[in-house]
A tleap script that builds the chain and sets N, CA, C and O, in Angstrom:
source leaprc.protein.ff14SB
mol = sequence {
  NMET SER ALA VAL THR PRO ALA THR ALA TYR
  LEU LEU SER LEU SER GLY LEU ARG GLY VAL
  GLY PRO ALA ALA LEU ARG GLN VAL ALA GLN
  ALA PRO ASP PHE LEU ASP GLU PRO LEU GLU
  ALA LEU GLY ARG ARG ILE PRO LYS ILE GLN
  LYS ALA LEU ASP GLU ASP GLN ALA TRP GLU
  ASN ALA GLU ALA PHE ALA ARG ARG GLN GLU
  ASP GLN ALA GLU ASP ALA GLY ALA ARG ILE
  LEU SER SER LEU ASP ASP GLU TYR PRO GLU
  LEU LEU ARG LYS THR THR ASP ALA PRO PHE
  PHE CYS THR SER GLY GLY VAL TRP PRO ARG
  THR PRO THR THR ARG TRP CARG
}
set mol.1.N position { -43.379 -9.294 106.012 }
set mol.1.CA position { -44.138 -9.175 104.844 }
set mol.1.C position { -45.366 -9.827 104.998 }
set mol.1.O position { -45.362 -11.044 105.178 }
set mol.2.N position { -46.664 -9.057 104.944 }
set mol.2.CA position { -47.908 -9.629 104.919 }
set mol.2.C position { -48.187 -10.468 103.524 }
set mol.2.O position { -47.700 -10.134 102.443 }
set mol.3.N position { -49.045 -11.607 103.720 }
set mol.3.CA position { -49.478 -12.443 102.654 }
set mol.3.C position { -50.359 -11.939 101.874 }
set mol.3.O position { -50.548 -12.470 100.779 }
set mol.4.N position { -51.129 -10.744 102.285 }
set mol.4.CA position { -52.262 -10.397 101.577 }
set mol.4.C position { -52.451 -8.773 101.714 }
set mol.4.O position { -52.057 -8.255 102.759 }
set mol.5.N position { -52.966 -8.052 100.820 }
set mol.5.CA position { -53.387 -6.578 101.005 }
set mol.5.C position { -54.671 -6.828 101.787 }
set mol.5.O position { -55.150 -7.957 101.899 }
set mol.6.N position { -55.233 -5.688 102.346 }
set mol.6.CA position { -56.324 -5.615 103.183 }
set mol.6.C position { -57.669 -5.865 102.221 }
set mol.6.O position { -58.663 -6.455 102.646 }
set mol.7.N position { -57.577 -5.414 101.074 }
set mol.7.CA position { -58.545 -5.504 100.195 }
set mol.7.C position { -58.586 -6.934 99.703 }
set mol.7.O position { -59.631 -7.574 99.583 }
set mol.8.N position { -57.471 -7.352 99.447 }
set mol.8.CA position { -57.507 -9.099 99.032 }
set mol.8.C position { -57.810 -9.752 100.076 }
set mol.8.O position { -58.495 -10.751 99.855 }
set mol.9.N position { -57.473 -9.492 101.432 }
set mol.9.CA position { -58.018 -10.336 102.850 }
set mol.9.C position { -59.411 -10.256 102.675 }
set mol.9.O position { -60.013 -11.324 102.562 }
set mol.10.N position { -60.021 -9.237 102.631 }
set mol.10.CA position { -61.473 -9.089 102.707 }
set mol.10.C position { -62.340 -9.967 101.572 }
set mol.10.O position { -63.347 -10.620 101.848 }
set mol.11.N position { -61.760 -9.852 100.275 }
set mol.11.CA position { -62.167 -10.565 99.134 }
set mol.11.C position { -61.978 -11.974 99.518 }
set mol.11.O position { -62.908 -12.763 99.349 }
set mol.12.N position { -60.847 -12.365 100.024 }
set mol.12.CA position { -60.624 -13.749 100.203 }
set mol.12.C position { -61.575 -14.250 101.234 }
set mol.12.O position { -61.908 -15.413 101.004 }
set mol.13.N position { -62.062 -13.783 102.195 }
set mol.13.CA position { -63.053 -13.899 103.132 }
set mol.13.C position { -64.375 -14.004 102.455 }
set mol.13.O position { -65.007 -15.030 102.706 }
set mol.14.N position { -64.912 -13.143 101.649 }
set mol.14.CA position { -65.958 -13.328 100.913 }
set mol.14.C position { -66.083 -14.495 99.966 }
set mol.14.O position { -67.191 -14.992 99.758 }
set mol.15.N position { -65.017 -14.944 99.395 }
set mol.15.CA position { -65.053 -16.133 98.717 }
set mol.15.C position { -64.987 -17.450 99.426 }
set mol.15.O position { -64.968 -18.543 98.862 }
set mol.16.N position { -64.947 -17.205 100.939 }
set mol.16.CA position { -65.276 -18.564 101.531 }
set mol.16.C position { -66.608 -18.744 101.937 }
set mol.16.O position { -66.933 -19.661 102.691 }
set mol.17.N position { -67.564 -17.747 101.383 }
set mol.17.CA position { -68.947 -17.856 101.686 }
set mol.17.C position { -69.291 -18.866 100.503 }
set mol.17.O position { -68.776 -18.816 99.386 }
set mol.18.N position { -70.291 -19.837 100.947 }
set mol.18.CA position { -70.908 -20.739 100.092 }
set mol.18.C position { -71.533 -20.017 98.775 }
set mol.18.O position { -72.336 -19.092 98.907 }
set mol.19.N position { -71.210 -20.388 97.770 }
set mol.19.CA position { -71.796 -19.849 96.398 }
set mol.19.C position { -71.148 -18.376 96.026 }
set mol.19.O position { -71.656 -17.710 95.124 }
set mol.20.N position { -70.233 -17.993 96.614 }
set mol.20.CA position { -69.702 -16.800 96.132 }
set mol.20.C position { -68.538 -17.111 95.458 }
set mol.20.O position { -67.556 -17.551 96.056 }
set mol.21.N position { -68.565 -16.864 93.896 }
set mol.21.CA position { -67.278 -17.131 93.335 }
set mol.21.C position { -66.930 -15.859 92.699 }
set mol.21.O position { -67.356 -14.781 93.114 }
set mol.22.N position { -66.122 -15.995 91.645 }
set mol.22.CA position { -65.221 -15.002 90.829 }
set mol.22.C position { -66.185 -13.866 90.508 }
set mol.22.O position { -65.909 -12.683 90.709 }
set mol.23.N position { -67.466 -14.353 89.938 }
set mol.23.CA position { -68.487 -13.137 89.312 }
set mol.23.C position { -69.106 -12.319 90.458 }
set mol.23.O position { -69.517 -11.167 90.313 }
set mol.24.N position { -69.135 -12.953 91.514 }
set mol.24.CA position { -69.858 -12.210 92.775 }
set mol.24.C position { -68.616 -11.156 93.180 }
set mol.24.O position { -68.722 -9.931 93.138 }
set mol.25.N position { -67.439 -11.886 93.575 }
set mol.25.CA position { -66.078 -11.092 93.711 }
set mol.25.C position { -65.885 -9.933 92.949 }
set mol.25.O position { -65.606 -8.878 93.519 }
set mol.26.N position { -66.016 -10.008 91.533 }
set mol.26.CA position { -65.961 -8.856 90.605 }
set mol.26.C position { -67.108 -7.836 90.881 }
set mol.26.O position { -66.927 -6.655 90.582 }
set mol.27.N position { -68.029 -8.157 91.321 }
set mol.27.CA position { -69.231 -7.280 91.524 }
set mol.27.C position { -68.903 -6.558 92.711 }
set mol.27.O position { -69.211 -5.366 92.737 }
set mol.28.N position { -68.370 -7.033 93.636 }
set mol.28.CA position { -67.991 -6.295 94.912 }
set mol.28.C position { -66.899 -5.424 94.647 }
set mol.28.O position { -66.822 -4.281 95.096 }
set mol.29.N position { -65.899 -6.069 93.780 }
set mol.29.CA position { -64.641 -5.195 93.481 }
set mol.29.C position { -64.832 -3.875 92.699 }
set mol.29.O position { -64.042 -2.931 92.689 }
set mol.30.N position { -66.059 -3.970 92.018 }
set mol.30.CA position { -66.425 -2.761 90.968 }
set mol.30.C position { -66.610 -1.539 92.002 }
set mol.30.O position { -66.238 -0.416 91.661 }
set mol.31.N position { -67.116 -1.736 93.113 }
set mol.31.CA position { -67.433 -0.480 93.960 }
set mol.31.C position { -66.140 0.032 94.723 }
set mol.31.O position { -65.532 -0.586 95.597 }
set mol.32.N position { -65.824 1.377 94.181 }
set mol.32.CA position { -64.587 2.018 94.586 }
set mol.32.C position { -64.323 1.979 96.130 }
set mol.32.O position { -63.184 2.089 96.583 }
set mol.33.N position { -65.575 1.796 97.012 }
set mol.33.CA position { -65.316 2.028 98.343 }
set mol.33.C position { -65.875 0.874 99.152 }
set mol.33.O position { -66.356 1.022 100.276 }
set mol.34.N position { -65.763 -0.523 98.384 }
set mol.34.CA position { -66.301 -1.553 98.959 }
set mol.34.C position { -66.044 -1.992 100.226 }
set mol.34.O position { -66.888 -2.587 100.896 }
set mol.35.N position { -64.488 -1.639 100.758 }
set mol.35.CA position { -63.958 -1.992 101.885 }
set mol.35.C position { -64.726 -1.202 102.939 }
set mol.35.O position { -64.759 -1.712 104.059 }
set mol.36.N position { -65.344 -0.046 102.761 }
set mol.36.CA position { -66.181 0.645 103.656 }
set mol.36.C position { -67.529 0.289 103.657 }
set mol.36.O position { -68.276 0.732 104.529 }
set mol.37.N position { -67.935 -0.477 102.761 }
set mol.37.CA position { -69.507 -0.801 102.712 }
set mol.37.C position { -69.798 -1.929 103.768 }
set mol.37.O position { -69.236 -3.023 103.818 }
set mol.38.N position { -70.837 -1.433 104.648 }
set mol.38.CA position { -71.088 -2.617 105.528 }
set mol.38.C position { -71.550 -4.058 104.837 }
set mol.38.O position { -72.042 -4.209 103.719 }
set mol.39.N position { -71.277 -4.971 105.735 }
set mol.39.CA position { -71.468 -6.399 104.973 }
set mol.39.C position { -73.162 -6.348 104.624 }
set mol.39.O position { -73.551 -6.627 103.490 }
set mol.40.N position { -73.946 -6.032 105.517 }
set mol.40.CA position { -75.427 -5.929 105.299 }
set mol.40.C position { -75.759 -5.415 103.822 }
set mol.40.O position { -76.373 -6.087 102.992 }
set mol.41.N position { -75.188 -3.931 103.584 }
set mol.41.CA position { -75.527 -3.364 102.522 }
set mol.41.C position { -74.904 -4.035 101.320 }
set mol.41.O position { -75.468 -3.956 100.229 }
set mol.42.N position { -73.845 -4.648 101.458 }
set mol.42.CA position { -73.119 -5.761 100.307 }
set mol.42.C position { -74.210 -6.748 99.906 }
set mol.42.O position { -74.639 -6.950 98.770 }
set mol.43.N position { -74.613 -7.377 101.155 }
set mol.43.CA position { -75.516 -8.338 100.859 }
set mol.43.C position { -76.956 -7.897 100.138 }
set mol.43.O position { -77.602 -8.717 99.485 }
set mol.44.N position { -77.300 -6.806 100.285 }
set mol.44.CA position { -78.679 -6.274 99.576 }
set mol.44.C position { -78.230 -6.084 98.174 }
set mol.44.O position { -78.891 -6.433 97.196 }
set mol.45.N position { -77.066 -5.509 98.134 }
set mol.45.CA position { -76.501 -5.238 96.723 }
set mol.45.C position { -76.128 -6.413 95.894 }
set mol.45.O position { -76.326 -6.337 94.681 }
set mol.46.N position { -75.572 -7.575 96.443 }
set mol.46.CA position { -75.328 -8.786 95.638 }
set mol.46.C position { -75.987 -10.048 96.462 }
set mol.46.O position { -75.448 -10.691 97.364 }
set mol.47.N position { -77.368 -10.236 95.878 }
set mol.47.CA position { -78.171 -11.450 96.501 }
set mol.47.C position { -77.461 -12.655 96.953 }
set mol.47.O position { -77.792 -13.228 97.991 }
set mol.48.N position { -76.318 -13.130 96.072 }
set mol.48.CA position { -75.751 -14.423 96.396 }
set mol.48.C position { -74.650 -14.290 97.747 }
set mol.48.O position { -74.165 -15.209 98.406 }
set mol.49.N position { -74.501 -13.169 97.859 }
set mol.49.CA position { -73.829 -12.901 99.160 }
set mol.49.C position { -74.703 -12.789 100.348 }
set mol.49.O position { -74.355 -13.328 101.398 }
set mol.50.N position { -75.605 -12.253 100.278 }
set mol.50.CA position { -76.912 -12.359 101.233 }
set mol.50.C position { -77.282 -13.514 101.504 }
set mol.50.O position { -77.561 -13.861 102.652 }
set mol.51.N position { -77.346 -14.390 100.341 }
set mol.51.CA position { -78.089 -15.763 100.581 }
set mol.51.C position { -76.936 -16.562 101.438 }
set mol.51.O position { -77.361 -17.434 102.195 }
set mol.52.N position { -75.687 -16.373 101.397 }
set mol.52.CA position { -74.779 -17.037 101.921 }
set mol.52.C position { -74.688 -16.827 103.285 }
set mol.52.O position { -74.600 -17.749 104.096 }
set mol.53.N position { -74.710 -15.320 103.652 }
set mol.53.CA position { -74.746 -14.719 104.957 }
set mol.53.C position { -75.946 -15.172 105.902 }
set mol.53.O position { -75.956 -15.111 107.131 }
set mol.54.N position { -77.015 -15.669 105.014 }
set mol.54.CA position { -78.254 -16.208 106.053 }
set mol.54.C position { -77.740 -17.553 106.729 }
set mol.54.O position { -78.227 -17.857 107.818 }
set mol.55.N position { -76.869 -18.301 106.197 }
set mol.55.CA position { -76.490 -19.551 106.999 }
set mol.55.C position { -75.784 -19.195 108.410 }
set mol.55.O position { -75.044 -18.228 108.588 }
set mol.56.N position { -76.115 -20.066 109.289 }
set mol.56.CA position { -75.669 -19.978 110.501 }
set mol.56.C position { -74.203 -19.793 110.566 }
set mol.56.O position { -73.609 -20.497 109.750 }
set mol.57.N position { -73.426 -19.019 111.333 }
set mol.57.CA position { -72.005 -18.782 111.439 }
set mol.57.C position { -71.417 -18.517 109.969 }
set mol.57.O position { -70.190 -18.562 109.880 }
set mol.58.N position { -72.115 -18.260 108.867 }
set mol.58.CA position { -71.353 -18.025 107.712 }
set mol.58.C position { -70.162 -17.155 107.504 }
set mol.58.O position { -69.208 -17.531 106.824 }
set mol.59.N position { -70.219 -15.898 108.136 }
set mol.59.CA position { -69.301 -14.979 108.041 }
set mol.59.C position { -67.952 -15.400 109.063 }
set mol.59.O position { -66.746 -15.247 108.868 }
set mol.60.N position { -68.495 -15.832 109.913 }
set mol.60.CA position { -67.365 -16.328 111.212 }
set mol.60.C position { -66.527 -17.514 110.285 }
set mol.60.O position { -65.310 -17.353 110.200 }
set mol.61.N position { -66.938 -18.308 109.817 }
set mol.61.CA position { -66.345 -19.458 109.145 }
set mol.61.C position { -65.603 -18.933 107.860 }
set mol.61.O position { -64.571 -19.497 107.495 }
set mol.62.N position { -66.044 -18.008 107.266 }
set mol.62.CA position { -65.430 -17.374 105.881 }
set mol.62.C position { -64.319 -16.926 106.450 }
set mol.62.O position { -63.258 -17.407 106.051 }
set mol.63.N position { -64.301 -16.035 107.377 }
set mol.63.CA position { -63.134 -15.204 108.086 }
set mol.63.C position { -62.083 -16.357 108.371 }
set mol.63.O position { -60.931 -16.299 107.939 }
set mol.64.N position { -62.501 -17.265 109.028 }
set mol.64.CA position { -61.491 -18.509 109.484 }
set mol.64.C position { -60.938 -19.004 108.289 }
set mol.64.O position { -59.707 -19.019 108.252 }
set mol.65.N position { -61.607 -19.451 107.207 }
set mol.65.CA position { -61.156 -19.755 105.913 }
set mol.65.C position { -59.959 -19.087 105.637 }
set mol.65.O position { -58.843 -19.608 105.625 }
set mol.66.N position { -60.289 -17.655 105.366 }
set mol.66.CA position { -59.491 -16.781 104.766 }
set mol.66.C position { -58.099 -16.470 105.689 }
set mol.66.O position { -57.107 -16.031 105.108 }
set mol.67.N position { -58.071 -16.701 107.060 }
set mol.67.CA position { -57.009 -16.589 107.948 }
set mol.67.C position { -56.311 -17.876 107.618 }
set mol.67.O position { -55.083 -17.792 107.613 }
set mol.68.N position { -56.769 -18.912 107.373 }
set mol.68.CA position { -56.224 -20.177 107.199 }
set mol.68.C position { -55.196 -20.194 105.861 }
set mol.68.O position { -54.051 -20.640 105.783 }
set mol.69.N position { -55.953 -19.605 104.936 }
set mol.69.CA position { -55.237 -19.286 103.738 }
set mol.69.C position { -54.061 -18.524 103.986 }
set mol.69.O position { -52.938 -18.931 103.690 }
set mol.70.N position { -54.322 -17.288 104.592 }
set mol.70.CA position { -53.290 -16.473 104.651 }
set mol.70.C position { -52.028 -17.091 105.239 }
set mol.70.O position { -50.941 -17.067 104.663 }
set mol.71.N position { -52.276 -17.708 106.560 }
set mol.71.CA position { -51.367 -18.463 107.400 }
set mol.71.C position { -50.428 -19.417 106.494 }
set mol.71.O position { -49.208 -19.451 106.653 }
set mol.72.N position { -51.003 -20.064 105.685 }
set mol.72.CA position { -50.438 -21.005 104.925 }
set mol.72.C position { -49.586 -20.553 103.789 }
set mol.72.O position { -48.541 -21.102 103.440 }
set mol.73.N position { -50.139 -19.482 103.232 }
set mol.73.CA position { -49.240 -18.635 102.334 }
set mol.73.C position { -48.120 -17.793 103.118 }
set mol.73.O position { -47.046 -17.560 102.564 }
set mol.74.N position { -48.322 -17.460 104.081 }
set mol.74.CA position { -47.011 -16.974 104.951 }
set mol.74.C position { -46.101 -17.881 105.411 }
set mol.74.O position { -44.909 -17.578 105.476 }
set mol.75.N position { -46.573 -19.131 105.792 }
set mol.75.CA position { -45.679 -20.087 106.160 }
set mol.75.C position { -44.810 -20.532 104.927 }
set mol.75.O position { -43.619 -20.829 105.024 }
set mol.76.N position { -45.587 -20.545 103.668 }
set mol.76.CA position { -44.692 -20.863 102.595 }
set mol.76.C position { -43.896 -19.715 101.826 }
set mol.76.O position { -43.419 -19.824 100.696 }
set mol.77.N position { -43.851 -18.759 102.531 }
set mol.77.CA position { -43.277 -17.541 102.069 }
set mol.77.C position { -43.868 -16.940 100.693 }
set mol.77.O position { -43.241 -16.269 99.874 }
set mol.78.N position { -45.010 -17.275 100.641 }
set mol.78.CA position { -45.924 -16.858 99.236 }
set mol.78.C position { -46.887 -15.554 99.570 }
set mol.78.O position { -46.984 -15.168 100.734 }
set mol.79.N position { -47.501 -14.983 98.640 }
set mol.79.CA position { -48.360 -14.019 98.937 }
set mol.79.C position { -49.572 -14.456 98.018 }
set mol.79.O position { -49.449 -15.102 96.978 }
set mol.80.N position { -50.806 -13.989 98.582 }
set mol.80.CA position { -51.907 -14.093 97.722 }
set mol.80.C position { -52.340 -12.882 97.084 }
set mol.80.O position { -52.526 -11.879 97.774 }
set mol.81.N position { -52.496 -12.867 96.016 }
set mol.81.CA position { -52.926 -11.695 95.165 }
set mol.81.C position { -54.061 -11.821 94.611 }
set mol.81.O position { -54.355 -12.922 94.146 }
set mol.82.N position { -54.974 -10.733 94.524 }
set mol.82.CA position { -55.993 -10.614 93.721 }
set mol.82.C position { -56.032 -9.775 92.384 }
set mol.82.O position { -55.076 -9.099 92.003 }
set mol.83.N position { -57.089 -9.872 91.790 }
set mol.83.CA position { -56.766 -9.114 90.566 }
set mol.83.C position { -56.887 -7.522 90.964 }
set mol.83.O position { -56.794 -6.671 90.080 }
set mol.84.N position { -57.070 -7.217 92.139 }
set mol.84.CA position { -57.078 -5.628 92.387 }
set mol.84.C position { -55.677 -5.180 92.575 }
set mol.84.O position { -55.340 -4.036 92.273 }
set mol.85.N position { -54.768 -6.141 93.117 }
set mol.85.CA position { -53.427 -5.894 93.515 }
set mol.85.C position { -52.672 -5.475 92.209 }
set mol.85.O position { -53.022 -5.933 91.121 }
set mol.86.N position { -51.543 -4.522 92.343 }
set mol.86.CA position { -50.827 -3.881 91.420 }
set mol.86.C position { -49.804 -4.991 90.967 }
set mol.86.O position { -49.200 -4.856 89.903 }
set mol.87.N position { -49.598 -6.149 91.821 }
set mol.87.CA position { -48.511 -7.071 91.631 }
set mol.87.C position { -49.271 -8.183 90.702 }
set mol.87.O position { -48.623 -9.078 90.160 }
set mol.88.N position { -50.616 -8.072 90.562 }
set mol.88.CA position { -51.214 -9.301 89.815 }
set mol.88.C position { -50.615 -9.312 88.379 }
set mol.88.O position { -50.575 -8.252 87.755 }
set mol.89.N position { -50.233 -10.253 87.928 }
set mol.89.CA position { -49.681 -10.392 86.494 }
set mol.89.C position { -50.549 -9.792 85.211 }
set mol.89.O position { -51.686 -10.180 84.943 }
set mol.90.N position { -49.986 -9.007 84.631 }
set mol.90.CA position { -50.816 -8.129 83.625 }
set mol.90.C position { -51.164 -9.163 82.531 }
set mol.90.O position { -52.276 -9.069 82.011 }
set mol.91.N position { -50.534 -9.894 82.230 }
set mol.91.CA position { -50.886 -10.848 81.190 }
set mol.91.C position { -52.065 -11.760 81.563 }
set mol.91.O position { -52.986 -11.959 80.771 }
set mol.92.N position { -52.012 -12.331 82.837 }
set mol.92.CA position { -52.928 -13.062 83.401 }
set mol.92.C position { -54.267 -12.215 83.426 }
set mol.92.O position { -55.297 -12.725 82.985 }
set mol.93.N position { -54.266 -10.834 83.973 }
set mol.93.CA position { -55.268 -10.094 84.043 }
set mol.93.C position { -56.049 -9.794 82.857 }
set mol.93.O position { -57.219 -9.419 82.934 }
set mol.94.N position { -55.374 -9.965 81.665 }
set mol.94.CA position { -56.003 -9.896 80.411 }
set mol.94.C position { -56.599 -10.968 79.851 }
set mol.94.O position { -57.267 -10.778 78.834 }
set mol.95.N position { -56.495 -12.122 80.325 }
set mol.95.CA position { -57.170 -13.259 79.918 }
set mol.95.C position { -58.502 -13.220 80.143 }
set mol.95.O position { -58.804 -12.567 81.142 }
set mol.96.N position { -59.542 -13.780 79.447 }
set mol.96.CA position { -60.926 -13.888 79.676 }
set mol.96.C position { -61.290 -14.548 80.661 }
set mol.96.O position { -62.354 -14.203 81.175 }
set mol.97.N position { -60.493 -15.791 81.300 }
set mol.97.CA position { -60.930 -16.302 82.438 }
set mol.97.C position { -59.801 -16.487 83.607 }
set mol.97.O position { -59.407 -17.490 84.203 }
set mol.98.N position { -59.408 -14.967 83.697 }
set mol.98.CA position { -58.400 -14.935 84.633 }
set mol.98.C position { -58.738 -15.112 86.121 }
set mol.98.O position { -59.715 -14.506 86.561 }
set mol.99.N position { -57.952 -15.952 86.990 }
set mol.99.CA position { -58.607 -16.408 88.120 }
set mol.99.C position { -58.525 -15.074 89.012 }
set mol.99.O position { -57.647 -14.233 88.822 }
set mol.100.N position { -59.558 -14.944 90.046 }
set mol.100.CA position { -59.596 -13.871 90.888 }
set mol.100.C position { -58.264 -13.752 91.722 }
set mol.100.O position { -57.702 -12.674 91.916 }
set mol.101.N position { -57.875 -14.801 92.131 }
set mol.101.CA position { -56.963 -14.825 93.203 }
set mol.101.C position { -55.578 -15.696 92.495 }
set mol.101.O position { -55.777 -16.614 91.700 }
set mol.102.N position { -54.563 -15.387 92.789 }
set mol.102.CA position { -53.327 -16.149 92.267 }
set mol.102.C position { -52.182 -16.163 93.650 }
set mol.102.O position { -52.312 -15.316 94.534 }
set mol.103.N position { -51.237 -17.059 93.705 }
set mol.103.CA position { -50.385 -16.952 94.555 }
set mol.103.C position { -49.145 -16.603 93.985 }
set mol.103.O position { -49.038 -16.674 92.760 }
set mol.104.N position { -48.111 -16.209 94.730 }
set mol.104.CA position { -46.774 -15.820 94.350 }
set mol.104.C position { -45.786 -15.984 95.234 }
set mol.104.O position { -45.869 -15.310 96.261 }
set mol.105.N position { -44.660 -16.868 95.081 }
set mol.105.CA position { -43.463 -17.046 95.964 }
set mol.105.C position { -42.361 -16.298 95.549 }
set mol.105.O position { -41.234 -16.524 95.989 }
set mol.106.N position { -42.644 -15.277 94.599 }
set mol.106.CA position { -41.715 -14.271 94.233 }
set mol.106.C position { -42.203 -13.025 93.873 }
set mol.106.O position { -43.301 -12.608 94.239 }
set mol.107.N position { -41.299 -12.314 93.052 }
set mol.107.CA position { -41.784 -11.216 92.403 }
set mol.107.C position { -42.257 -11.318 90.834 }
set mol.107.O position { -41.414 -11.716 90.029 }
set mol.108.N position { -43.599 -10.968 90.356 }
set mol.108.CA position { -43.594 -10.945 89.062 }
set mol.108.C position { -43.229 -9.907 88.317 }
set mol.108.O position { -43.385 -8.805 88.844 }
set mol.109.N position { -42.712 -9.945 87.062 }
set mol.109.CA position { -42.283 -8.772 86.396 }
set mol.109.C position { -43.164 -7.796 86.152 }
set mol.109.O position { -44.295 -8.121 85.789 }
set mol.110.N position { -42.826 -6.433 86.300 }
set mol.110.CA position { -43.866 -5.360 85.934 }
set mol.110.C position { -44.049 -5.375 84.513 }
set mol.110.O position { -45.175 -5.060 84.129 }
set mol.111.N position { -43.296 -5.636 83.750 }
set mol.111.CA position { -43.453 -5.761 82.096 }
set mol.111.C position { -43.539 -7.093 81.534 }
set mol.111.O position { -42.506 -7.748 81.669 }
set mol.112.N position { -44.381 -7.597 81.011 }
set mol.112.CA position { -44.532 -9.244 80.406 }
set mol.112.C position { -43.439 -9.153 79.460 }
set mol.112.O position { -43.130 -8.165 78.794 }
set mol.113.N position { -42.870 -10.331 79.475 }
set mol.113.CA position { -41.851 -10.532 78.647 }
set mol.113.C position { -42.268 -11.912 77.904 }
set mol.113.O position { -43.019 -12.756 78.395 }
set mol.114.N position { -41.603 -11.997 76.547 }
set mol.114.CA position { -42.067 -13.115 75.894 }
set mol.114.C position { -41.049 -14.314 75.767 }
set mol.114.O position { -41.335 -15.408 75.281 }
set mol.115.N position { -39.809 -13.949 76.278 }
set mol.115.CA position { -38.916 -15.078 76.505 }
set mol.115.C position { -38.496 -15.257 78.084 }
set mol.115.O position { -38.614 -14.419 78.978 }
set mol.116.N position { -38.015 -16.484 78.162 }
set mol.116.CA position { -37.479 -17.137 79.477 }
set mol.116.C position { -36.260 -16.617 79.764 }
set mol.116.O position { -35.463 -16.382 78.856 }
set mol.117.N position { -35.976 -16.383 81.021 }
set mol.117.CA position { -34.492 -15.905 81.342 }
set mol.117.C position { -34.021 -16.839 82.480 }
set mol.117.O position { -32.891 -16.715 82.953 }
savepdb mol mol.pdb
quit
């Protein structure tokens, strides 16, 4: 089992760029075809990303960061979820300050419950 979906892997790499946080990641994710968008075009659309990409070896370092995160999750038997993933907890998604990423070592219930089992 892979620790991340392709979309989450790409967004995780972007999160490794200096100055790119949840707000910029949400901007990226709003485009339905962001996985097909060239990195240069993404930089033109989102200035924070362009600024980060201007640093020497920025994208290579960001990809290495994401690979380390993925490897650590896989070694722990966990997955990294982004708010784009179907498995991302619905109650968490509805909060105003929901994290863009979360990790899961198990399976989140599809329907939120209000009591512990």
